[in-house]
N, C-alpha and C positions, 0 to 999 in steps of 0.2 A: 780281053781282060777278065780274069776270074772274079766273079762276084757271088757271094752267098748272102741271102737275105732271109732271116728268121722271122716267124710270125706265130701268133697263137697263144702267147703268154697272157697271164692275167691273175686275178685273185680267185682262189677256189677254197672251199672248206675242206678240212681233213676228211678223207674218204672219197673225195670227188675225183673228177677226171678232167683232163685237158689233152688236146692234140696239138702238138707243135709241127710247124712246117718249115722247110728250108728250101727256097727256090734258088737253083744254081744256074750260072751262065758262064760262058767264056771258055768252056772246055768240054770234052766228050764225056758227058756225065756217066754214061753207062759203063765206062771202062774203069771207074775209080771207086775205091772204098770211101764211103761217107761215114762220118763219125759225129756223135753228139758228146759235148762236154758240158760241165756246169761249174759255176763258181758261187758258192754260198758266201754270205757276208762274213768277212774276216777270215776266210779260208782259202786254201790253194785251189787252183782249177783241178777238177776231177773228171776223168774219163767216165762216160756213162754207157755208151753203146756204139757198135760199129756194124756196118752192113756192106757185104760185097754182093756179087751177082748170085752167090750160092750159099752164103753163110751169114748168120747173125750172131753176135756175142754181146754179153751184158756184164756190167759190174755186179758184184754180189749184192750191192745195196739196192738195186732196182730189179734184179732178176725175178720174174714171176709177176711183176706189176707193170712194167713198161714193155712196149713192143715197138721195135724199129721196123720201118718198111720203106720201100722206094718205088717211085713210078718213073721209069726211065723215059717214057714218052712225054712226061711233063717236067723232066729234069728236077724232080723234087724228092726230098727225103722227109719222112715223117717220124714223129715220136709220140706214140699214144701212151699216155700216162694215166694209170688207174690206181685206185687205192692210195691216193696221195697223202703224204705225211708232212708234218711241219718241217721236218729235216730235208724235204725235197725243195724247200724254198731256195731259189738261186737264180742267177742269170744263166740261161741255157744258150750254148753256142754250137753252131754247125761248123764242121771242119772238113777240109779235103786237102790231101797232099798231092799236088799236081806238078810234075816234072821236078820232084825233089824239094818243092817249096810248100810250106804250110800256108793255107789260106783260111781265114776266119770271117764269120759274119759279125755283126755288131751285137748280136745277142737279143734274147727276149726274156723278160722278167716273169718268173713264176713265183707267186706268193701263196703259200698254203697257210690259211689262218681262219679261225672262227670269229 
């Protein structure tokens, strides 16, 4: 059974940093692309970043501020978020497409506010 569990969210001031984690289980983690999405209040879900074994890509809104990484030995994907802005406030979700089906975690809330 595929499970994705996010952690690391919280309240941070503008300009601050947070690191999100997503612990995965139930599939061969190293073989799959992992993604982060977010949903801000009142808005549609937005793709943030993806990572394969050889490549990372980012949305324009976070490029240069966020860094995605993975530890295949721990079946965990991370999102290091620096220079946070109020517009980064959202619930952040981890995603994996396994055998053609999308799996999602329950999300972790990030609030950027002074």
